[in-house]
mmCIF file as Biopython writes it, N, C-alpha, C and O atoms, coordinates in Angstrom:
data_model
#
loop_
_atom_site.group_PDB
_atom_site.id
_atom_site.type_symbol
_atom_site.label_atom_id
_atom_site.label_alt_id
_atom_site.label_comp_id
_atom_site.label_asym_id
_atom_site.label_entity_id
_atom_site.label_seq_id
_atom_site.pdbx_PDB_ins_code
_atom_site.Cartn_x
_atom_site.Cartn_y
_atom_site.Cartn_z
_atom_site.occupancy
_atom_site.B_iso_or_equiv
_atom_site.auth_seq_id
_atom_site.auth_asym_id
_atom_site.pdbx_PDB_model_num
ATOM 1   N N  . UNK A ? 1  ? -17.821 137.238 168.903 1.0 0.0 1  A 1 
ATOM 2   C CA . UNK A ? 1  ? -17.598 137.350 170.337 1.0 0.0 1  A 1 
ATOM 3   C C  . UNK A ? 1  ? -17.282 135.964 170.892 1.0 0.0 1  A 1 
ATOM 4   O O  . UNK A ? 1  ? -18.008 135.004 170.637 1.0 0.0 1  A 1 
ATOM 5   N N  . UNK A ? 2  ? -16.206 135.872 171.644 1.0 0.0 2  A 1 
ATOM 6   C CA . UNK A ? 2  ? -15.862 134.570 172.191 1.0 0.0 2  A 1 
ATOM 7   C C  . UNK A ? 2  ? -16.407 134.451 173.607 1.0 0.0 2  A 1 
ATOM 8   O O  . UNK A ? 2  ? -16.444 135.423 174.362 1.0 0.0 2  A 1 
ATOM 9   N N  . UNK A ? 3  ? -16.824 133.249 173.944 1.0 0.0 3  A 1 
ATOM 10  C CA . UNK A ? 3  ? -17.360 133.007 175.279 1.0 0.0 3  A 1 
ATOM 11  C C  . UNK A ? 3  ? -16.284 132.592 176.262 1.0 0.0 3  A 1 
ATOM 12  O O  . UNK A ? 3  ? -15.169 132.251 175.867 1.0 0.0 3  A 1 
ATOM 13  N N  . UNK A ? 4  ? -16.613 132.619 177.521 1.0 0.0 4  A 1 
ATOM 14  C CA . UNK A ? 4  ? -15.700 132.188 178.574 1.0 0.0 4  A 1 
ATOM 15  C C  . UNK A ? 4  ? -16.184 130.827 179.070 1.0 0.0 4  A 1 
ATOM 16  O O  . UNK A ? 4  ? -17.317 130.682 179.528 1.0 0.0 4  A 1 
ATOM 17  N N  . UNK A ? 5  ? -15.312 129.849 178.968 1.0 0.0 5  A 1 
ATOM 18  C CA . UNK A ? 5  ? -15.673 128.513 179.405 1.0 0.0 5  A 1 
ATOM 19  C C  . UNK A ? 5  ? -14.722 128.025 180.497 1.0 0.0 5  A 1 
ATOM 20  O O  . UNK A ? 5  ? -13.607 128.528 180.639 1.0 0.0 5  A 1 
ATOM 21  N N  . UNK A ? 6  ? -15.180 127.046 181.259 1.0 0.0 6  A 1 
ATOM 22  C CA . UNK A ? 6  ? -14.331 126.443 182.277 1.0 0.0 6  A 1 
ATOM 23  C C  . UNK A ? 6  ? -14.215 127.290 183.535 1.0 0.0 6  A 1 
ATOM 24  O O  . UNK A ? 6  ? -14.911 128.291 183.701 1.0 0.0 6  A 1 
ATOM 25  N N  . UNK A ? 7  ? -13.319 126.863 184.413 1.0 0.0 7  A 1 
ATOM 26  C CA . UNK A ? 7  ? -13.117 127.514 185.686 1.0 0.0 7  A 1 
ATOM 27  C C  . UNK A ? 7  ? -12.467 128.878 185.478 1.0 0.0 7  A 1 
ATOM 28  O O  . UNK A ? 7  ? -11.570 129.024 184.647 1.0 0.0 7  A 1 
ATOM 29  N N  . UNK A ? 8  ? -12.920 129.870 186.233 1.0 0.0 8  A 1 
ATOM 30  C CA . UNK A ? 8  ? -12.397 131.237 186.114 1.0 0.0 8  A 1 
ATOM 31  C C  . UNK A ? 8  ? -11.831 131.694 187.452 1.0 0.0 8  A 1 
ATOM 32  O O  . UNK A ? 8  ? -12.173 131.150 188.502 1.0 0.0 8  A 1 
ATOM 33  N N  . UNK A ? 9  ? -10.968 132.691 187.403 1.0 0.0 9  A 1 
ATOM 34  C CA . UNK A ? 9  ? -10.385 133.255 188.611 1.0 0.0 9  A 1 
ATOM 35  C C  . UNK A ? 9  ? -10.559 134.757 188.568 1.0 0.0 9  A 1 
ATOM 36  O O  . UNK A ? 9  ? -10.354 135.377 187.524 1.0 0.0 9  A 1 
ATOM 37  N N  . UNK A ? 10 ? -10.936 135.354 189.697 1.0 0.0 10 A 1 
ATOM 38  C CA . UNK A ? 10 ? -11.045 136.807 189.823 1.0 0.0 10 A 1 
ATOM 39  C C  . UNK A ? 10 ? -9.814  137.306 190.561 1.0 0.0 10 A 1 
ATOM 40  O O  . UNK A ? 10 ? -9.519  136.834 191.658 1.0 0.0 10 A 1 
ATOM 41  N N  . UNK A ? 11 ? -9.106  138.235 189.987 1.0 0.0 11 A 1 
ATOM 42  C CA . UNK A ? 11 ? -7.956  138.864 190.608 1.0 0.0 11 A 1 
ATOM 43  C C  . UNK A ? 11 ? -8.292  140.312 190.872 1.0 0.0 11 A 1 
ATOM 44  O O  . UNK A ? 11 ? -8.655  141.046 189.952 1.0 0.0 11 A 1 
ATOM 45  N N  . UNK A ? 12 ? -8.175  140.734 192.121 1.0 0.0 12 A 1 
ATOM 46  C CA . UNK A ? 12 ? -8.459  142.108 192.473 1.0 0.0 12 A 1 
ATOM 47  C C  . UNK A ? 12 ? -7.159  142.747 192.969 1.0 0.0 12 A 1 
ATOM 48  O O  . UNK A ? 12 ? -6.533  142.241 193.900 1.0 0.0 12 A 1 
ATOM 49  N N  . UNK A ? 13 ? -6.763  143.837 192.359 1.0 0.0 13 A 1 
ATOM 50  C CA . UNK A ? 13 ? -5.538  144.546 192.738 1.0 0.0 13 A 1 
ATOM 51  C C  . UNK A ? 13 ? -5.952  145.937 193.192 1.0 0.0 13 A 1 
ATOM 52  O O  . UNK A ? 13 ? -6.683  146.631 192.486 1.0 0.0 13 A 1 
ATOM 53  N N  . UNK A ? 14 ? -5.494  146.339 194.345 1.0 0.0 14 A 1 
ATOM 54  C CA . UNK A ? 14 ? -5.844  147.660 194.867 1.0 0.0 14 A 1 
ATOM 55  C C  . UNK A ? 14 ? -4.600  148.525 194.860 1.0 0.0 14 A 1 
ATOM 56  O O  . UNK A ? 14 ? -3.597  148.197 195.493 1.0 0.0 14 A 1 
ATOM 57  N N  . UNK A ? 15 ? -4.672  149.625 194.145 1.0 0.0 15 A 1 
ATOM 58  C CA . UNK A ? 15 ? -3.529  150.527 193.968 1.0 0.0 15 A 1 
ATOM 59  C C  . UNK A ? 15 ? -3.935  151.951 194.313 1.0 0.0 15 A 1 
ATOM 60  O O  . UNK A ? 15 ? -5.115  152.299 194.295 1.0 0.0 15 A 1 
ATOM 61  N N  . UNK A ? 16 ? -2.959  152.749 194.622 1.0 0.0 16 A 1 
ATOM 62  C CA . UNK A ? 16 ? -3.162  154.184 194.750 1.0 0.0 16 A 1 
ATOM 63  C C  . UNK A ? 16 ? -3.144  154.774 193.356 1.0 0.0 16 A 1 
ATOM 64  O O  . UNK A ? 16 ? -2.370  154.341 192.503 1.0 0.0 16 A 1 
ATOM 65  N N  . UNK A ? 17 ? -3.975  155.741 193.127 1.0 0.0 17 A 1 
ATOM 66  C CA . UNK A ? 17 ? -4.061  156.390 191.812 1.0 0.0 17 A 1 
ATOM 67  C C  . UNK A ? 17 ? -2.730  157.070 191.441 1.0 0.0 17 A 1 
ATOM 68  O O  . UNK A ? 17 ? -2.439  157.288 190.265 1.0 0.0 17 A 1 
ATOM 69  N N  . UNK A ? 18 ? -1.940  157.394 192.458 1.0 0.0 18 A 1 
ATOM 70  C CA . UNK A ? 18 ? -0.690  158.101 192.196 1.0 0.0 18 A 1 
ATOM 71  C C  . UNK A ? 18 ? 0.483   157.164 191.874 1.0 0.0 18 A 1 
ATOM 72  O O  . UNK A ? 18 ? 1.559   157.643 191.516 1.0 0.0 18 A 1 
ATOM 73  N N  . UNK A ? 19 ? 0.305   155.861 191.988 1.0 0.0 19 A 1 
ATOM 74  C CA . UNK A ? 19 ? 1.399   154.935 191.691 1.0 0.0 19 A 1 
ATOM 75  C C  . UNK A ? 19 ? 1.683   154.879 190.199 1.0 0.0 19 A 1 
ATOM 76  O O  . UNK A ? 19 ? 0.772   154.709 189.388 1.0 0.0 19 A 1 
ATOM 77  N N  . UNK A ? 20 ? 2.967   155.025 189.842 1.0 0.0 20 A 1 
ATOM 78  C CA . UNK A ? 20 ? 3.356   155.057 188.445 1.0 0.0 20 A 1 
ATOM 79  C C  . UNK A ? 20 ? 4.557   154.131 188.217 1.0 0.0 20 A 1 
ATOM 80  O O  . UNK A ? 20 ? 5.236   153.721 189.159 1.0 0.0 20 A 1 
ATOM 81  N N  . UNK A ? 21 ? 4.793   153.822 186.958 1.0 0.0 21 A 1 
ATOM 82  C CA . UNK A ? 21 ? 5.950   153.074 186.532 1.0 0.0 21 A 1 
ATOM 83  C C  . UNK A ? 21 ? 6.439   153.763 185.264 1.0 0.0 21 A 1 
ATOM 84  O O  . UNK A ? 21 ? 5.724   153.798 184.262 1.0 0.0 21 A 1 
ATOM 85  N N  . UNK A ? 22 ? 7.636   154.303 185.298 1.0 0.0 22 A 1 
ATOM 86  C CA . UNK A ? 22 ? 8.166   155.068 184.173 1.0 0.0 22 A 1 
ATOM 87  C C  . UNK A ? 22 ? 7.208   156.155 183.733 1.0 0.0 22 A 1 
ATOM 88  O O  . UNK A ? 22 ? 6.956   156.325 182.540 1.0 0.0 22 A 1 
ATOM 89  N N  . UNK A ? 23 ? 6.672   156.894 184.697 1.0 0.0 23 A 1 
ATOM 90  C CA . UNK A ? 23 ? 5.769   158.041 184.480 1.0 0.0 23 A 1 
ATOM 91  C C  . UNK A ? 23 ? 4.402   157.687 183.877 1.0 0.0 23 A 1 
ATOM 92  O O  . UNK A ? 23 ? 3.660   158.582 183.473 1.0 0.0 23 A 1 
ATOM 93  N N  . UNK A ? 24 ? 4.069   156.415 183.814 1.0 0.0 24 A 1 
ATOM 94  C CA . UNK A ? 24 ? 2.754   155.986 183.338 1.0 0.0 24 A 1 
ATOM 95  C C  . UNK A ? 24 ? 2.000   155.405 184.533 1.0 0.0 24 A 1 
ATOM 96  O O  . UNK A ? 24 ? 2.593   154.710 185.358 1.0 0.0 24 A 1 
ATOM 97  N N  . UNK A ? 25 ? 0.697   155.684 184.635 1.0 0.0 25 A 1 
ATOM 98  C CA . UNK A ? 25 ? -0.077  155.143 185.753 1.0 0.0 25 A 1 
ATOM 99  C C  . UNK A ? 25 ? 0.075   153.603 185.808 1.0 0.0 25 A 1 
ATOM 100 O O  . UNK A ? 25 ? -0.029  152.925 184.786 1.0 0.0 25 A 1 
ATOM 101 N N  . UNK A ? 26 ? 0.318   153.078 187.002 1.0 0.0 26 A 1 
ATOM 102 C CA . UNK A ? 26 ? 0.557   151.641 187.158 1.0 0.0 26 A 1 
ATOM 103 C C  . UNK A ? 26 ? -0.672  150.823 186.719 1.0 0.0 26 A 1 
ATOM 104 O O  . UNK A ? 26 ? -0.525  149.753 186.128 1.0 0.0 26 A 1 
ATOM 105 N N  . UNK A ? 27 ? -1.872  151.326 187.007 1.0 0.0 27 A 1 
ATOM 106 C CA . UNK A ? 27 ? -3.063  150.585 186.607 1.0 0.0 27 A 1 
ATOM 107 C C  . UNK A ? 27 ? -3.109  150.424 185.080 1.0 0.0 27 A 1 
ATOM 108 O O  . UNK A ? 27 ? -3.534  149.384 184.575 1.0 0.0 27 A 1 
ATOM 109 N N  . UNK A ? 28 ? -2.673  151.448 184.357 1.0 0.0 28 A 1 
ATOM 110 C CA . UNK A ? 28 ? -2.660  151.372 182.877 1.0 0.0 28 A 1 
ATOM 111 C C  . UNK A ? 28 ? -1.653  150.326 182.401 1.0 0.0 28 A 1 
ATOM 112 O O  . UNK A ? 28 ? -1.929  149.575 181.466 1.0 0.0 28 A 1 
ATOM 113 N N  . UNK A ? 29 ? -0.506  150.281 183.035 1.0 0.0 29 A 1 
ATOM 114 C CA . UNK A ? 29 ? 0.515   149.303 182.660 1.0 0.0 29 A 1 
ATOM 115 C C  . UNK A ? 29 ? -0.009  147.883 182.892 1.0 0.0 29 A 1 
ATOM 116 O O  . UNK A ? 29 ? 0.212   146.990 182.074 1.0 0.0 29 A 1 
ATOM 117 N N  . UNK A ? 30 ? -0.701  147.688 184.007 1.0 0.0 30 A 1 
ATOM 118 C CA . UNK A ? 30 ? -1.258  146.346 184.317 1.0 0.0 30 A 1 
ATOM 119 C C  . UNK A ? 30 ? -2.326  145.955 183.312 1.0 0.0 30 A 1 
ATOM 120 O O  . UNK A ? 30 ? -2.333  144.822 182.830 1.0 0.0 30 A 1 
ATOM 121 N N  . UNK A ? 31 ? -3.235  146.876 182.987 1.0 0.0 31 A 1 
ATOM 122 C CA . UNK A ? 31 ? -4.289  146.567 181.994 1.0 0.0 31 A 1 
ATOM 123 C C  . UNK A ? 31 ? -3.676  146.253 180.634 1.0 0.0 31 A 1 
ATOM 124 O O  . UNK A ? 31 ? -4.109  145.318 179.961 1.0 0.0 31 A 1 
ATOM 125 N N  . UNK A ? 32 ? -2.674  147.024 180.224 1.0 0.0 32 A 1 
ATOM 126 C CA . UNK A ? 32 ? -2.014  146.757 178.947 1.0 0.0 32 A 1 
ATOM 127 C C  . UNK A ? 32 ? -1.364  145.384 178.948 1.0 0.0 32 A 1 
ATOM 128 O O  . UNK A ? 32 ? -1.437  144.669 177.950 1.0 0.0 32 A 1 
ATOM 129 N N  . UNK A ? 33 ? -0.731  145.005 180.047 1.0 0.0 33 A 1 
ATOM 130 C CA . UNK A ? 33 ? -0.085  143.697 180.158 1.0 0.0 33 A 1 
ATOM 131 C C  . UNK A ? 33 ? -1.108  142.566 180.072 1.0 0.0 33 A 1 
ATOM 132 O O  . UNK A ? 33 ? -0.898  141.581 179.364 1.0 0.0 33 A 1 
ATOM 133 N N  . UNK A ? 34 ? -2.222  142.716 180.802 1.0 0.0 34 A 1 
ATOM 134 C CA . UNK A ? 34 ? -3.272  141.700 180.800 1.0 0.0 34 A 1 
ATOM 135 C C  . UNK A ? 34 ? -3.854  141.513 179.401 1.0 0.0 34 A 1 
ATOM 136 O O  . UNK A ? 34 ? -4.103  140.387 178.970 1.0 0.0 34 A 1 
ATOM 137 N N  . UNK A ? 35 ? -4.068  142.617 178.701 1.0 0.0 35 A 1 
ATOM 138 C CA . UNK A ? 35 ? -4.605  142.555 177.341 1.0 0.0 35 A 1 
ATOM 139 C C  . UNK A ? 35 ? -3.630  141.847 176.405 1.0 0.0 35 A 1 
ATOM 140 O O  . UNK A ? 35 ? -4.025  141.002 175.602 1.0 0.0 35 A 1 
ATOM 141 N N  . UNK A ? 36 ? -2.355  142.203 176.519 1.0 0.0 36 A 1 
ATOM 142 C CA . UNK A ? 36 ? -1.319  141.575 175.686 1.0 0.0 36 A 1 
ATOM 143 C C  . UNK A ? 36 ? -1.220  140.075 175.950 1.0 0.0 36 A 1 
ATOM 144 O O  . UNK A ? 36 ? -0.885  139.301 175.053 1.0 0.0 36 A 1 
ATOM 145 N N  . UNK A ? 37 ? -1.514  139.667 177.190 1.0 0.0 37 A 1 
ATOM 146 C CA . UNK A ? 37 ? -1.444  138.253 177.563 1.0 0.0 37 A 1 
ATOM 147 C C  . UNK A ? 37 ? -2.713  137.493 177.195 1.0 0.0 37 A 1 
ATOM 148 O O  . UNK A ? 37 ? -2.784  136.281 177.394 1.0 0.0 37 A 1 
ATOM 149 N N  . UNK A ? 38 ? -3.717  138.189 176.661 1.0 0.0 38 A 1 
ATOM 150 C CA . UNK A ? 38 ? -4.915  137.517 176.169 1.0 0.0 38 A 1 
ATOM 151 C C  . UNK A ? 38 ? -5.985  137.237 177.216 1.0 0.0 38 A 1 
ATOM 152 O O  . UNK A ? 38 ? -6.847  136.387 176.992 1.0 0.0 38 A 1 
ATOM 153 N N  . UNK A ? 39 ? -5.953  137.926 178.352 1.0 0.0 39 A 1 
ATOM 154 C CA . UNK A ? 39 ? -7.000  137.691 179.353 1.0 0.0 39 A 1 
ATOM 155 C C  . UNK A ? 39 ? -8.361  138.094 178.791 1.0 0.0 39 A 1 
ATOM 156 O O  . UNK A ? 39 ? -8.449  138.921 177.884 1.0 0.0 39 A 1 
ATOM 157 N N  . UNK A ? 40 ? -9.403  137.509 179.333 1.0 0.0 40 A 1 
ATOM 158 C CA . UNK A ? 40 ? -10.761 137.725 178.836 1.0 0.0 40 A 1 
ATOM 159 C C  . UNK A ? 40 ? -11.227 139.148 179.049 1.0 0.0 40 A 1 
ATOM 160 O O  . UNK A ? 40 ? -12.020 139.661 178.260 1.0 0.0 40 A 1 
ATOM 161 N N  . UNK A ? 41 ? -10.753 139.792 180.096 1.0 0.0 41 A 1 
ATOM 162 C CA . UNK A ? 41 ? -11.184 141.171 180.345 1.0 0.0 41 A 1 
ATOM 163 C C  . UNK A ? 41 ? -10.507 141.748 181.567 1.0 0.0 41 A 1 
ATOM 164 O O  . UNK A ? 41 ? -9.929  141.030 182.384 1.0 0.0 41 A 1 
ATOM 165 N N  . UNK A ? 42 ? -10.591 143.052 181.672 1.0 0.0 42 A 1 
ATOM 166 C CA . UNK A ? 42 ? -10.067 143.778 182.823 1.0 0.0 42 A 1 
ATOM 167 C C  . UNK A ? 42 ? -10.839 145.062 182.979 1.0 0.0 42 A 1 
ATOM 168 O O  . UNK A ? 42 ? -11.229 145.671 181.983 1.0 0.0 42 A 1 
ATOM 169 N N  . UNK A ? 43 ? -11.073 145.492 184.210 1.0 0.0 43 A 1 
ATOM 170 C CA . UNK A ? 43 ? -11.806 146.708 184.474 1.0 0.0 43 A 1 
ATOM 171 C C  . UNK A ? 43 ? -11.060 147.496 185.554 1.0 0.0 43 A 1 
ATOM 172 O O  . UNK A ? 43 ? -10.579 146.918 186.529 1.0 0.0 43 A 1 
ATOM 173 N N  . UNK A ? 44 ? -10.967 148.799 185.377 1.0 0.0 44 A 1 
ATOM 174 C CA . UNK A ? 44 ? -10.359 149.675 186.385 1.0 0.0 44 A 1 
ATOM 175 C C  . UNK A ? 44 ? -11.499 150.463 187.008 1.0 0.0 44 A 1 
ATOM 176 O O  . UNK A ? 44 ? -12.283 151.101 186.306 1.0 0.0 44 A 1 
ATOM 177 N N  . UNK A ? 45 ? -11.585 150.414 188.315 1.0 0.0 45 A 1 
ATOM 178 C CA . UNK A ? 45 ? -12.615 151.156 189.058 1.0 0.0 45 A 1 
ATOM 179 C C  . UNK A ? 45 ? -11.971 152.145 190.003 1.0 0.0 45 A 1 
ATOM 180 O O  . UNK A ? 45 ? -10.919 151.866 190.578 1.0 0.0 45 A 1 
ATOM 181 N N  . UNK A ? 46 ? -12.592 153.292 190.169 1.0 0.0 46 A 1 
ATOM 182 C CA . UNK A ? 46 ? -12.090 154.282 191.111 1.0 0.0 46 A 1 
ATOM 183 C C  . UNK A ? 46 ? -13.002 154.213 192.339 1.0 0.0 46 A 1 
ATOM 184 O O  . UNK A ? 46 ? -14.219 154.370 192.241 1.0 0.0 46 A 1 
ATOM 185 N N  . UNK A ? 47 ? -12.378 153.975 193.499 1.0 0.0 47 A 1 
ATOM 186 C CA . UNK A ? 47 ? -13.132 153.914 194.754 1.0 0.0 47 A 1 
ATOM 187 C C  . UNK A ? 47 ? -13.399 155.310 195.288 1.0 0.0 47 A 1 
ATOM 188 O O  . UNK A ? 47 ? -12.470 156.101 195.459 1.0 0.0 47 A 1 
ATOM 189 N N  . UNK A ? 48 ? -14.645 155.614 195.550 1.0 0.0 48 A 1 
ATOM 190 C CA . UNK A ? 48 ? -15.001 156.906 196.085 1.0 0.0 48 A 1 
ATOM 191 C C  . UNK A ? 48 ? -14.946 156.957 197.597 1.0 0.0 48 A 1 
ATOM 192 O O  . UNK A ? 48 ? -14.649 157.996 198.187 1.0 0.0 48 A 1 
ATOM 193 N N  . UNK A ? 49 ? -15.234 155.824 198.220 1.0 0.0 49 A 1 
ATOM 194 C CA . UNK A ? 49 ? -15.208 155.776 199.675 1.0 0.0 49 A 1 
ATOM 195 C C  . UNK A ? 49 ? -15.035 154.330 200.120 1.0 0.0 49 A 1 
ATOM 196 O O  . UNK A ? 49 ? -15.412 153.400 199.406 1.0 0.0 49 A 1 
ATOM 197 N N  . UNK A ? 50 ? -14.470 154.153 201.290 1.0 0.0 50 A 1 
ATOM 198 C CA . UNK A ? 50 ? -14.306 152.833 201.863 1.0 0.0 50 A 1 
ATOM 199 C C  . UNK A ? 50 ? -13.563 152.891 203.166 1.0 0.0 50 A 1 
ATOM 200 O O  . UNK A ? 50 ? -13.212 153.968 203.647 1.0 0.0 50 A 1 
ATOM 201 N N  . UNK A ? 51 ? -13.317 151.710 203.753 1.0 0.0 51 A 1 
ATOM 202 C CA . UNK A ? 51 ? -12.551 151.653 204.989 1.0 0.0 51 A 1 
ATOM 203 C C  . UNK A ? 51 ? -11.761 150.364 205.001 1.0 0.0 51 A 1 
ATOM 204 O O  . UNK A ? 51 ? -12.085 149.410 204.293 1.0 0.0 51 A 1 
ATOM 205 N N  . UNK A ? 52 ? -10.732 150.347 205.806 1.0 0.0 52 A 1 
ATOM 206 C CA . UNK A ? 52 ? -9.851  149.196 205.897 1.0 0.0 52 A 1 
ATOM 207 C C  . UNK A ? 52 ? -9.950  148.543 207.253 1.0 0.0 52 A 1 
ATOM 208 O O  . UNK A ? 52 ? -10.926 148.732 207.980 1.0 0.0 52 A 1 
ATOM 209 N N  . UNK A ? 53 ? -8.913  147.758 207.594 1.0 0.0 53 A 1 
ATOM 210 C CA . UNK A ? 53 ? -8.909  147.005 208.845 1.0 0.0 53 A 1 
ATOM 211 C C  . UNK A ? 53 ? -8.986  147.889 210.082 1.0 0.0 53 A 1 
ATOM 212 O O  . UNK A ? 53 ? -9.438  147.446 211.138 1.0 0.0 53 A 1 
ATOM 213 N N  . UNK A ? 54 ? -8.546  149.140 209.954 1.0 0.0 54 A 1 
ATOM 214 C CA . UNK A ? 54 ? -8.566  150.064 211.084 1.0 0.0 54 A 1 
ATOM 215 C C  . UNK A ? 54 ? -9.936  150.729 211.272 1.0 0.0 54 A 1 
ATOM 216 O O  . UNK A ? 54 ? -10.144 151.485 212.221 1.0 0.0 54 A 1 
ATOM 217 N N  . UNK A ? 55 ? -10.852 150.438 210.365 1.0 0.0 55 A 1 
ATOM 218 C CA . UNK A ? 55 ? -12.244 150.949 210.391 1.0 0.0 55 A 1 
ATOM 219 C C  . UNK A ? 55 ? -12.321 152.448 210.153 1.0 0.0 55 A 1 
ATOM 220 O O  . UNK A ? 55 ? -13.393 153.034 210.301 1.0 0.0 55 A 1 
ATOM 221 N N  . UNK A ? 56 ? -11.206 153.090 209.785 1.0 0.0 56 A 1 
ATOM 222 C CA . UNK A ? 56 ? -11.215 154.518 209.499 1.0 0.0 56 A 1 
ATOM 223 C C  . UNK A ? 56 ? -11.703 154.768 208.082 1.0 0.0 56 A 1 
ATOM 224 O O  . UNK A ? 56 ? -11.250 154.107 207.147 1.0 0.0 56 A 1 
ATOM 225 N N  . UNK A ? 57 ? -12.618 155.711 207.911 1.0 0.0 57 A 1 
ATOM 226 C CA . UNK A ? 57 ? -13.228 155.997 206.617 1.0 0.0 57 A 1 
ATOM 227 C C  . UNK A ? 57 ? -12.249 156.766 205.736 1.0 0.0 57 A 1 
ATOM 228 O O  . UNK A ? 57 ? -11.612 157.718 206.187 1.0 0.0 57 A 1 
ATOM 229 N N  . UNK A ? 58 ? -12.135 156.348 204.479 1.0 0.0 58 A 1 
ATOM 230 C CA . UNK A ? 58 ? -11.331 157.034 203.473 1.0 0.0 58 A 1 
ATOM 231 C C  . UNK A ? 58 ? -12.272 157.465 202.360 1.0 0.0 58 A 1 
ATOM 232 O O  . UNK A ? 58 ? -13.100 156.670 201.914 1.0 0.0 58 A 1 
ATOM 233 N N  . UNK A ? 59 ? -12.162 158.703 201.903 1.0 0.0 59 A 1 
ATOM 234 C CA . UNK A ? 59 ? -13.029 159.186 200.827 1.0 0.0 59 A 1 
ATOM 235 C C  . UNK A ? 59 ? -12.204 159.938 199.805 1.0 0.0 59 A 1 
ATOM 236 O O  . UNK A ? 59 ? -11.174 160.526 200.133 1.0 0.0 59 A 1 
ATOM 237 N N  . UNK A ? 60 ? -12.659 159.916 198.568 1.0 0.0 60 A 1 
ATOM 238 C CA . UNK A ? 60 ? -12.063 160.717 197.520 1.0 0.0 60 A 1 
ATOM 239 C C  . UNK A ? 60 ? -12.706 162.103 197.597 1.0 0.0 60 A 1 
ATOM 240 O O  . UNK A ? 60 ? -13.893 162.229 197.899 1.0 0.0 60 A 1 
ATOM 241 N N  . UNK A ? 61 ? -11.934 163.109 197.328 1.0 0.0 61 A 1 
ATOM 242 C CA . UNK A ? 61 ? -12.466 164.467 197.332 1.0 0.0 61 A 1 
ATOM 243 C C  . UNK A ? 61 ? -13.319 164.641 196.080 1.0 0.0 61 A 1 
ATOM 244 O O  . UNK A ? 61 ? -12.836 164.457 194.963 1.0 0.0 61 A 1 
ATOM 245 N N  . UNK A ? 62 ? -14.567 164.990 196.265 1.0 0.0 62 A 1 
ATOM 246 C CA . UNK A ? 62 ? -15.486 165.214 195.153 1.0 0.0 62 A 1 
ATOM 247 C C  . UNK A ? 62 ? -15.813 166.695 195.112 1.0 0.0 62 A 1 
ATOM 248 O O  . UNK A ? 62 ? -16.380 167.241 196.058 1.0 0.0 62 A 1 
ATOM 249 N N  . UNK A ? 63 ? -15.460 167.329 194.030 1.0 0.0 63 A 1 
ATOM 250 C CA . UNK A ? 63 ? -15.690 168.771 193.891 1.0 0.0 63 A 1 
ATOM 251 C C  . UNK A ? 63 ? -16.954 169.004 193.079 1.0 0.0 63 A 1 
ATOM 252 O O  . UNK A ? 63 ? -17.074 168.514 191.956 1.0 0.0 63 A 1 
ATOM 253 N N  . UNK A ? 64 ? -17.883 169.739 193.635 1.0 0.0 64 A 1 
ATOM 254 C CA . UNK A ? 64 ? -19.122 170.059 192.944 1.0 0.0 64 A 1 
ATOM 255 C C  . UNK A ? 64 ? -19.034 171.482 192.429 1.0 0.0 64 A 1 
ATOM 256 O O  . UNK A ? 64 ? -18.804 172.415 193.198 1.0 0.0 64 A 1 
ATOM 257 N N  . UNK A ? 65 ? -19.217 171.648 191.117 1.0 0.0 65 A 1 
ATOM 258 C CA . UNK A ? 65 ? -19.177 172.983 190.515 1.0 0.0 65 A 1 
ATOM 259 C C  . UNK A ? 65 ? -20.610 173.438 190.284 1.0 0.0 65 A 1 
ATOM 260 O O  . UNK A ? 65 ? -21.390 172.769 189.605 1.0 0.0 65 A 1 
ATOM 261 N N  . UNK A ? 66 ? -20.944 174.598 190.865 1.0 0.0 66 A 1 
ATOM 262 C CA . UNK A ? 66 ? -22.306 175.092 190.724 1.0 0.0 66 A 1 
ATOM 263 C C  . UNK A ? 66 ? -22.447 175.986 189.510 1.0 0.0 66 A 1 
ATOM 264 O O  . UNK A ? 66 ? -23.536 176.492 189.239 1.0 0.0 66 A 1 
#
């Protein structure tokens, strides 16, 4: 396991889940590119709820199966 040394930078990219490039999810293309470039790591997170500058709440539809 290699360690991370020196100054680090956090890059946060916010995308819509529906964004694609050549029919592949854009987030997947970005993660593949970062891995190929040798970055220390990358994580994809799905936001369930949040709000932006307009203060309007945005939520993901969560379906509960009983």
